[in-house]
N, C-alpha and C positions, 0 to 999 in steps of 0.2 A: 435478410436477417441472418447473422452468423450464429452457428451452434458449436458447442464444445463437445468433441468426440469423447466417448468413454475412456479411450486410451490416453488422451491428453489429460482428462480428469484424474486418472490414476497416476499419471506421471507428475502432476502438479501436487499431489498429496505427499506429506512428509512421512518417511518410514519411521520404524521404531527407534533406530539409532538417532536419527535426526530430531525426533521429538524429545528424547531423553537429553540429547545434547543441548537443544534449545531451552528445555526446562532448567537444566543444570546452569547453563549460561545466564539465564534470567536470575536465578538465585545468587550466583556469584556476582553478577552486576549489581544486584540490590545490596549485597553485603559490601561491595567496594564503595558504592555510593554512600552507604551509611557510614562506612568507616571514614571516608573523605569528609562527609558532613560533620561527623562527630569530631574529627581532627581539627576542622575549622572552628567549630563551636568551642571546643576545649582550648584552642589557641586564643580565641577571643576572651574566654573566661580567664585564662592565665593572664592575658594582657590587662584585663580589668582588675584581677586580684593584684597584679604587680603595681598598678596604678594606685590602688587603695593602700597597699602596704608601703609603697615608696613615697607617695605624695600626700594623700588625704589624711591618713592616720598620723604620720609624723607632723604634718603641718598643724593639724588640730591640737596635737599634743604641745607643740611649741606655742601656739596662740594661747592655750591654757596656762602654760608656764609663764609667758610674758604678762598676761593679765594678772596672774597671781603675784608676780614679783612687782608689777607697777602698783597694785593695790597695797601690797605689804610695805612697799617703800613709803607710800603716802601715810600709811598707818604708823609706820616707825617714825616718820617726821613728827606726827602728832604725839607719839609716845616720848620722843626726845624733848618736845616742849614741856611735858608734864613730868619729866624725869626728877627724881627726888634728890639725887646726889650726883657728883661728878663721875663716879664709877659707872653708875647706871647710864649716865649720858654717853660716856665713852663707849660702853658696850653697845648701846643703841646705834651710835654713828658707825661703828665697825660693822654692825649687821647690815646697815644701809649700804655701805660700800661693797659688801660681799654681794648683796642682792643686785646692786647696780652693775657689778662686773658680770654677774650671771645674766642679767637682763640684756646687756649689750651683746654678749656672746649668743644668746638665744635669738636676738633680732637679727644678727648676721647670718646665722644658720637658717632662719626663717626666710630671709631674703634670697639665699641661694637656692632654696626650694621652690621659689616662685618662678617657674620656667615659662609658663604660658603667658600669652598677651594680657589676659585678664588678671593673672596673678601679678605680673610686673606692674600693671596699672594700679591694682590695689595696694601694692607695697610702696609705690613711689612716695606717698606723703609721710610714711611712717618714720624714716630716719630723721626728717626734720622735726616732727612731733616729738620724737624721743629726745632729741637734743633740747627742745624747748622745755620738756618735762625735766630733764636733767638740770638745765639752768635754773628753772624755778626751784627745784629742790635744793640746789647748791646755795641759792640765795636765802632760802628759808633756813637752812642749816647755819649760815653765817649769822643771821639774826638770833638763832637759838644760842650759839656759842658766845655771842656778845651779850647775852642775858636779856635781850629784848623779846621777852616771851609774849607780851601783848601784840607787838608789831608781827611776831612770828606767826601767831594765831590768825591774825588778820590776813597776812600774806598767804598763809596756807589755804585759808577759805577763798580768798579773792584770786590767787594766782596759781598756786601749786595744784590744788584739786581740780580747777577748770582745765589746766594743762594736762593733768592725768586723764580727765574725761575726753579731752580732744584726742588723746592717744588711744584710749579704749574704744572710742566710737568706730574708727575704721577696722580695728581688730575684731570687734563684734561683727561688723558687716562681712569681713572676710571669713569669720568663723561660720556665718550663715552660708556664705557661698561655698566654702569647703564642705559644709554639711550637706548642702544640696548636691554638690558634685559626688560626695560619698553616697548619698541616697540614690543618685542616678546610676552610679556604678553598681551598687548593690541590686537595684531594680533590673539593670541589664544582666547582671550575673544570674539573677533569679529567672528572668525571662529566658535567657539562653539555657539555663538548667532545665526549665520546664520544656523548652523546645527539644532539647537534647533528649530528655526523658521520653517525650512523645514520639520523637524520631526513632529512638531505640525500640520503643514499644510497637510502633508501626512496622519497623523492619522485622522485629521478632515475630509479629503477627503474620507478615507477609511470607517470611521464611517458613514459619509453621504451616501456613496454608499451603505453601508450595510443596513442603515435604509431605503433607497429608495428601495433596492432589497426586503427587508423584507415587506415593504409596498406594492409593487407590488405583491409579493407572497401571502400576505394575502388578497389582492384585488382579486387575481385569485382564491383563496380558497373560498372567500365569493361568487364570481360569481359561482363557481362550487356548492356551498351549495344552492344558490338560495335565501336564507333568513338568518335572524339572527340565530345563533345556538340555542338560547333559544326558539325561535319560532319553529325551526325544531324539537327540543327535545319534545316540547309540542304536536306537530303533531304526532310524532312517538309513544309517550306514549298514545295518544288518540286512534291510530289505534291498538296498541298492546293490549289495554283494550277492544277492540271489537267495538269501536265507529267508524263505517265506514262512518258515516255521518260528521266526523271532517272536519272543513274548512282548506284547504291547500292553503296558500297565494302564488300563482305563479305569478311572474311578467309577464307583457305583452311581448310577443315574446319569452318567455323562453321555450325552448324545450329540454334542455340538462342538467339542474341542477338536483341536488339530490332532491330538493323539488318537481320539475316537475316529477321525477321518482317516488317519494313517492305518488304523487296524482295519477299517472297511476297505481301504485300498489294498492292504495285504491280503485280505480274504478274497477280494475280487481278482487280484493277480494270481492267487493260488488257484481259484476256480478257472481263470482263463488259461493258466498253464496246464491244468488237468484236461480242460476241454481241447486244447491244442494237442496234447499228448494223445487223448483218445481219438481225435480226428486223424492224427498222424498214423496211429495204429490201424484205423479203418482204411485210410488211404493205402497203407502198406499192404493190408490184406487184399484190398480190391486190386492193387497193382499185381499181387501174386496170382490172384484169380485171372486177371486179364492176361498175365504172361502165360499161364497154363492154357487159357483158351486160345491164345495166339499159337502156342505150341501144338495144341490139337488140331487147330485149323490148318496149320502148316503141314501136319502129317496127312490130313485128309486131302489137302491140295496136292501134295506129292503123290498120294495114292491115286487120285483122280487124273493127275497128269500122266501117271504110269499107265493107267487104263486107257487113256486117250492115245497115248503113244502105241499101245498094243492094238487098239482099234484102227489107228492109222496104218499100222504095219499090215493088219489083216485086209484092210481095204486095199492097200497097195498090192498085196499078194493076189487079192481077188481080181483087181484091175489087170494085173499081169497075166493071170490065167485067162481072163476074158480076151485079152489081146492075142494071147497064144492060140486060143480056140477060134478066133474070128476068121482066119483064111479057111480052115476046115469047114466051118459052118457055111461060109459063102460057097465053097466048092460043092458041098452037098446040096445047097440050094440050086446051084447051076446044074448039077447032075439031075436033079429032080425036075428041072424045068422042062426038057423035051417030052418026058413022059406025060407030063401034064398037058403039053401041047398036042400029043398024039391022041390022047383020050379025048381031047377036045374036039 
C-alpha cells in the first residue's frame, strides 16, 4: 500500500500566488464565457429582430393592404352600379383604377418578399387569382358602363365577389402563417431574452460569490500575516540584517500570526545572541585563567627543573668526591689490615 509523504503533500498544494491566479482565472473565464454566450444570444436576437422587421411585419402590412384594396374594389364596383349620375360613376371608376394599380404593385412587392419555400408555395396561386379577380371586375365594369345594372349586380354576386373571396382565402391563410411565424420569432426573442437575463444574473452571482470568496480568503491571509505585507517585509529585512531591536507591530490579542511568530523569533534570536555572547565571555575568561595557570605551571616547572639540575650537579660533585677518596680509603684499609692480623 503506497503512502504519500508529507513533503510530497506540501509540494502538491497550491501556494498563495497560484491560488489567487487560479481564482482570478476562473472569474475571467466565467466573464469570457458569459460574454461569448451573450454575444451569441444577442446575435440570435438581432437575427430574429431583423427577420421580424424585414419579413414578417412588412408582409403582414402588405397582406392587410392587399385585402383592403381587394375589398374596396369590390365595394367600389357595387357603388358604381348604384351611382346616381355619370360624374359619380366616372369618379368611382377612376378610384377603382387607382386601387387596382396599387393592388398590383403591392402584390408584386409581396411576391418579392416571399423568399422561403413555404412563402413561395403560398404565393404561387395568388397572381392567377388576382388576374381572375381583375377579369371579373373588368367584366362587371363593362356591364355597368353599358347600363346593364341588373346584369352587373348578378355578375357581381355570382362572379366578382366569389373571385374576390378566392383571392382573399390564400391571403388570409398566409396572414395566419406570417402571424404564427411572427409569434414564433417573438417567443424565441422572449426566450433568448429570458435566457440571457438568467445567464447574466448567474454570471453576476458567480462573479459576486467569487469576489466575496476572494475577499474572505485575502482577509484570512491578512489575518494570518498579522500586518501589511510591506510592513512584514520591512521587519524581516531588518532582522535578516542583524537588527534584533527592530520593532514588530503585533496587534493586541494576536498570538498566531506570522508577525507574532516573527517577533517571537526575533526575541529568541536576541536571547540566543545574548547567551552566545555571555558564553563567549565566559570562555574568554576561562581561557585567560587557563593561560595564567599554564604560565604559573611553566614557571614552577622551570624552577623544579633548575632545582633538579642543581641536585644533579651536587650528586655529580659528590660522586666525584667519592671517586677521588676511594683510593685513599682503600689504602687506609690495606694499611690497617696487618695490624688487625697481628692482633689476631
